[in-house]
C-alpha positions in Angstrom: -2.9 90.3 8.4 -4.0 89.7 11.9 -5.6 86.4 11.0 -2.4 85.2 9.3 -0.4 86.1 12.4 -2.7 84.2 14.7 -2.5 81.1 12.4 1.3 81.1 12.4 1.4 81.5 16.1 -0.9 78.5 16.5 1.2 76.4 14.2 4.3 77.3 16.0 2.8 76.1 19.2 1.8 72.8 17.7 5.2 72.2 16.1 7.0 73.1 19.3 4.7 70.7 21.3 5.9 67.7 19.1 9.4 67.7 20.5 12.6 66.7 18.6 12.1 65.0 15.2 14.9 62.4 15.7 13.2 58.9 16.2 14.2 56.7 19.2 16.2 53.5 18.6 14.4 50.5 17.1 12.9 47.8 19.3 15.3 45.0 20.5 15.1 41.7 18.7 12.5 39.3 20.0 13.1 36.1 18.0 15.4 33.4 19.3 18.2 31.9 17.3 18.2 28.3 16.1 20.7 27.3 18.8 18.5 28.9 21.5 15.4 27.0 20.3 17.2 23.7 19.7 20.8 23.6 20.9 22.8 21.4 18.5 25.9 19.4 19.2 28.5 18.6 16.5 29.6 15.1 15.8 33.2 15.3 14.4 34.8 12.0 15.4 34.0 8.3 15.8 33.0 6.2 17.6 30.3 8.4 19.2 28.0 7.5 22.1 24.9 9.8 22.4 23.6 9.6 26.0 21.8 13.0 26.2 18.6 13.9 24.4 18.9 16.6 21.8 20.0 17.5 18.3 23.3 16.4 16.8 24.8 17.2 13.4 27.8 16.2 11.2 30.5 18.7 10.4 31.9 16.7 7.5 32.4 13.2 6.1 33.3 10.6 8.7 34.9 7.1 8.3 34.6 4.5 11.0 37.9 2.6 11.2 37.4 0.3 14.1 37.2 -3.4 13.4 34.4 -4.0 16.0 31.6 -1.9 17.4 29.2 0.7 16.1 30.0 4.1 14.7 27.2 6.0 16.5 25.3 4.5 19.4 22.2 6.2 20.8 21.2 5.2 24.3 18.5 7.8 25.1 15.2 8.9 23.6 14.3 12.1 21.7 17.5 12.3 19.6 17.9 13.9 16.1 21.0 13.2 14.0 21.4 15.4 11.0 24.1 14.2 8.6 23.9 17.6 6.9 24.4 15.9 3.5 27.7 14.3 4.5 28.6 10.6 4.4 29.1 8.1 7.2 31.2 5.2 5.9 33.3 2.3 7.1 36.4 0.3 6.2 35.7 -3.2 4.8 36.6 -5.1 8.0 34.0 -3.4 10.2 31.6 -5.9 11.8 29.3 -3.3 13.5 26.7 -0.9 12.3 26.5 2.8 11.3 23.9 4.1 13.6 22.4 2.1 16.4 19.6 3.0 18.9 18.4 0.8 21.8 15.1 -1.1 22.0 13.8 1.2 24.7 14.5 4.5 22.9 11.7 6.7 21.5 11.6 9.6 19.1 14.8 8.8 17.1 15.3 10.8 13.9 18.1 10.4 11.4 18.1 12.5 8.3 19.8 14.1 5.3 22.8 12.1 4.3 24.6 8.9 3.2 25.5 5.8 5.1 27.8 3.6 3.1 29.3 0.2 3.7 31.5 -1.9 1.4 29.3 -4.7 0.2 29.5 -5.5 -3.5 26.5 -7.0 -5.2 27.0 -8.1 -8.8 23.8 -8.4 -10.9 23.5 -10.3 -14.1 20.2 -10.0 -16.0 20.4 -13.0 -18.4 19.8 -15.2 -16.5 19.0 -13.2 -13.4 21.7 -14.0 -10.9 23.4 -12.2 -8.0 26.7 -12.6 -6.2 27.4 -10.9 -2.9 30.7 -9.9 -1.3 29.9 -8.6 2.2 32.0 -6.0 3.8 31.7 -2.9 6.0 28.7 -1.9 8.1 26.4 -4.8 9.0 23.5 -2.4 9.2 23.5 1.2 7.9 21.0 2.0 10.7 19.8 -0.4 13.2 16.8 0.7 15.3 14.4 -1.4 17.4 12.5 1.5 19.0 8.8 2.2 18.5 8.9 5.8 17.2 11.8 6.2 14.8 11.9 8.4 11.7 14.4 8.0 8.9 14.4 10.7 6.2 16.4 11.8 3.2 19.0 9.0 3.5 21.1 7.3 0.9 22.2 3.9 2.2 24.9 2.3 0.1 26.5 -1.0 0.6 25.8 -1.9 4.3 26.6 -5.6 4.9 23.1 -6.5 6.1 20.0 -4.3 6.0 20.5 -0.7 5.0 17.8 0.2 7.5 17.7 -2.2 10.4 14.7 -3.5 12.3 12.1 -0.8 12.7 8.8 -1.0 14.6 6.3 1.8 13.8 9.1 3.7 12.0 8.8 6.1 9.1 11.3 5.7 6.2 10.9 8.7 3.8 12.9 9.6 0.7 15.6 6.9 1.2 17.9 5.4 -1.4 19.1 2.1 -0.2 21.3 -0.1 -2.3 24.1 -2.7 -2.4 23.2 -4.0 1.1 24.0 -7.7 1.9 20.4 -8.3 3.0 17.3 -6.1 2.9 17.6 -2.6 1.6 14.9 -1.2 3.9 13.5 -3.2 6.9 10.5 -1.6 8.6 8.6 -4.3 10.4 5.5 -2.2 11.4 6.6 0.9 9.6 5.8 3.2 6.7 8.1 3.5 3.7 7.5 6.5 1.4 9.2 7.9 -1.7 12.1 5.4 -1.4 14.1 3.2 -3.7 16.0 -0.1 -3.0 18.2 -1.7 -5.6 20.8 -4.5 -5.9 20.4 -5.7 -2.3 21.2 -9.3 -1.6 17.8 -10.1 -0.2 14.5 -8.1 -0.3 14.5 -4.5 -1.5 11.8 -3.3 1.0 10.6 -5.5 3.8 7.6 -4.1 5.8 5.5 -7.1 6.7 3.0 -5.3 8.8 3.6 -1.8 7.4 2.8 0.3 4.3 4.8 1.1 1.3 3.9 3.9 -1.1 5.5 5.8 -4.0 8.5 3.6 -3.9 10.7 1.6 -6.5 12.6 -1.6 -6.1 14.9 -3.0 -8.7 17.4 -5.9 -9.2 17.2 -7.3 -5.6 18.2 -10.9 -4.9 14.9 -12.0 -3.4 11.5 -10.2 -3.0 11.2 -6.7 -4.4 8.6 -5.4 -1.9 7.3 -7.6 0.9 4.4 -6.2 3.0 2.7 -9.5 4.0 -0.2 -8.0 6.0 0.3 -4.4 5.0 -0.3 -2.4 1.9 1.6 -1.3 -1.2 0.5 1.7 -3.2 1.9 3.6 -6.2 5.0 1.5 -6.3 7.1 -0.4 -8.9 9.1 -3.6 -8.7 11.4 -4.5 -11.6 13.8 -7.4 -12.2 13.9 -8.9 -8.7 15.0 -12.4 -7.9 11.6 -13.6 -6.6 8.2 -12.1 -6.3 8.0 -8.5 -7.4 5.4 -7.3 -4.8 4.1 -9.5 -2.1 1.2 -8.6 0.2 -0.1 -12.0 1.1 -2.9 -10.8 3.3 -2.7 -7.2 2.4 -3.4 -4.9 -0.5 -1.7 -3.7 -3.6 -3.0 -0.8 -5.6 -1.8 1.4 -8.5 1.4 -0.5 -8.7 3.5 -2.2 -11.4 5.6 -5.4 -11.4 7.7 -6.3 -14.4 10.4 -8.8 -15.3 10.6 -10.4 -11.8 11.8 -14.0 -11.5 8.8 -15.1 -9.4 5.2 -13.8 -9.6 4.8 -10.2 -10.5 2.3 -9.4 -7.7 1.3 -11.9 -5.0 -1.7 -11.2 -2.7 -2.9 -14.7 -2.0 -5.5 -13.7 0.6 -5.4 -10.0 -0.2 -6.5 -7.6 -3.0 -4.9 -6.1 -6.1 -6.4 -3.1 -7.8 -5.5 -0.8 -10.6 -2.2 -2.5 -11.2 -0.1 -4.0 -14.0 2.2 -7.1 -14.1 4.2 -7.8 -17.2 6.8 -10.3 -18.4 7.3 -12.0 -15.0 8.7 -15.6 -14.8 5.7 -16.7 -12.6 2.1 -15.5 -12.7 1.4 -11.9 -13.4 -0.9 -11.6 -10.4 -1.5 -14.4 -8.0 -4.5 -13.9 -5.6 -5.8 -17.4 -5.0 -8.3 -16.4 -2.3 -8.2 -12.7 -2.9 -9.5 -10.2 -5.4 -8.2 -8.6 -8.6 -9.9 -5.4 -9.8 -9.1 -3.1 -12.8 -5.7 -4.7 -13.5 -3.8 -5.7 -16.6 -1.3 -8.5 -17.1 0.8 -9.1 -20.3 3.5 -11.6 -21.4 4.0 -13.5 -18.2 5.5 -17.0 -18.3 2.8 -18.5 -16.0 -0.9 -17.6 -15.8 -1.8 -14.0 -16.3 -4.1 -13.8 -13.3 -4.5 -16.7 -10.8 -7.4 -16.3 -8.4 -8.6 -19.9 -8.0 -11.0 -19.2 -5.2 -11.2 -15.5 -5.5 -12.7 -12.8 -7.8 -11.5 -11.1 -10.9 -13.3 -7.9 -12.1 -12.7 -5.5 -15.0 -9.3 -6.9 -15.8 -7.4 -7.8 -18.9 -4.9 -10.7 -19.7 -2.9 -10.8 -22.9 -0.2 -13.0 -24.4 0.6 -14.9 -21.2 2.1 -18.4 -21.6 -0.4 -20.0 -19.3 -4.1 -19.3 -19.0 -5.1 -15.6 -19.2 -7.3 -15.7 -16.2 -7.7 -18.7 -13.9 -10.3 -18.8 -11.2 -11.0 -22.5 -10.6 -13.9 -22.0 -8.2 -14.0 -18.2 -8.2 -15.8 -15.6 -10.2 -14.7 -13.6 -13.2 -16.7 -10.6 -14.3 -16.4 -8.0 -17.0 -12.9 -9.1 -18.0 -11.0 -9.8 -21.2 -8.5 -12.6 -22.2 -6.8 -12.7 -25.6 -3.8 -14.5 -27.2 -2.8 -16.5 -24.2 -0.9 -19.8 -24.5 -3.5 -22.0 -22.7 -7.1 -21.2 -21.9 -8.2 -17.6 -22.1 -10.5 -17.9 -19.1 -10.5 -21.0 -16.9 -13.3 -21.4 -14.3 -14.0 -25.1 -13.8 -16.7 -24.7 -11.1 -16.9 -21.0 -10.8 -18.6 -18.3 -12.8 -17.9 -16.2 -15.8 -20.1 -13.1 -16.4 -19.9 -10.4 -19.1 -16.4 -11.5 -20.3 -14.7 -11.6 -23.7 -12.1 -14.2 -24.8 -10.6 -14.7 -28.2 -7.5 -16.1 -30.0 -6.3 -18.2 -27.1 -4.3 -21.4 -27.8 -6.5 -23.9 -25.9 -10.1 -22.8 -25.2 -11.3 -19.2 -25.0 -13.4 -20.2 -22.1 -13.0 -23.5 -20.1 -15.8 -23.7 -17.6 -16.9 -27.4 -17.5 -19.2 -27.1 -14.5 -19.4 -23.3 -14.1 -22.0 -20.7 -14.7 -21.2 -18.7 -17.9 -23.4 -15.7 -18.7 -23.5 -12.9 -21.2 -20.0 -13.6 -22.5 -18.3 -13.6 -25.9 -16.0 -16.4 -27.1 -15.2 -18.7 -30.0 -13.9 -22.0 -28.5 -15.2 -23.4 -25.3 -15.4 -26.3 -22.9 -18.7 -26.3 -21.0 -19.9 -29.9 -20.4 -22.2 -29.4 -17.5 -22.1 -25.7 -17.2 -25.1 -23.3 -17.0 -25.1 -21.0 -20.0 -27.2 -17.8 -20.3 -27.1 -15.1 -22.9 -23.7 -16.0 -24.3 -22.4 -15.1 -27.8 -20.1 -17.9 -29.1 -18.5 -15.5 -31.5 -16.0 -12.7 -30.4 
């Protein structure tokens, strides 16, 4: 009894020492709001001149109704314009551009929306022809700065290029169509995950840049032009000239079908792991370049032309011209079947470990070449060196 009394007395003292049981108020919020981190300014009317760095956003669809001038002009660096999924459009008589930033501006970003002119491009696929009725924005976006980024845009019907002249820009997830000239123009830039269709000139023009994971279709001239750049994981279909051009660059893991010119042109460049089918010109043209692990089928010209270049581990089938032509080049571990002229043509080059059969002219035409360890039925080899061949497919 005495022990119990002492224990209750001790517990009572402990409970009393803890004070009131009601907890104090919670801590005050420590996180800043979005407006505190990045104050944003609404754009609700046009024309608009942005002369202060910061973040700007659309509050709804906007139509530019002036006959001259630009809808939005950016005169300072470090500006973000978020279209918030809305559309910037123009009436047909406008002669300016949608969004313009000066040549001395840096850090310009435009994202998430539609820029739409009034150009109408009519496409006919038999024969492939285009007619253009220009109207509205001359450029959807025109930017001459060195660090511009253009993302999540759909550019429809600008009179000239959907994306103006970009140096070191990034164009990502853009849909650009019905522009009077190029769909996307990124001179030194990077174009990713984008599409360009029914533009009056080139679909994507990035002569010193890179193009990846992109698709071009039914453009009036080149599909993709990256003259000294690179094209990867991209597709060019039914364009009015060359499907993919990287004259001194590289093309890899790409496809070019039904183009009016050559499917893929890399005259002094390289083509690897690519296909080119049913083009009006050659499937792949790499006269002084290299073609590796590629397939060409049903082209109106030669399947692969690499007259002073190299062709390795590639296949040419059912082309109207020669399957593989490398006049003074080298062809190795490749196959040519059912082509309308020679299967493999290498007049003064070399043919090694190749197979050619069922071609209209000769399976292998190599009058003064080195032919080694290859299989064929018909051949022209007047002064050639022959080692280990099997004149039976």
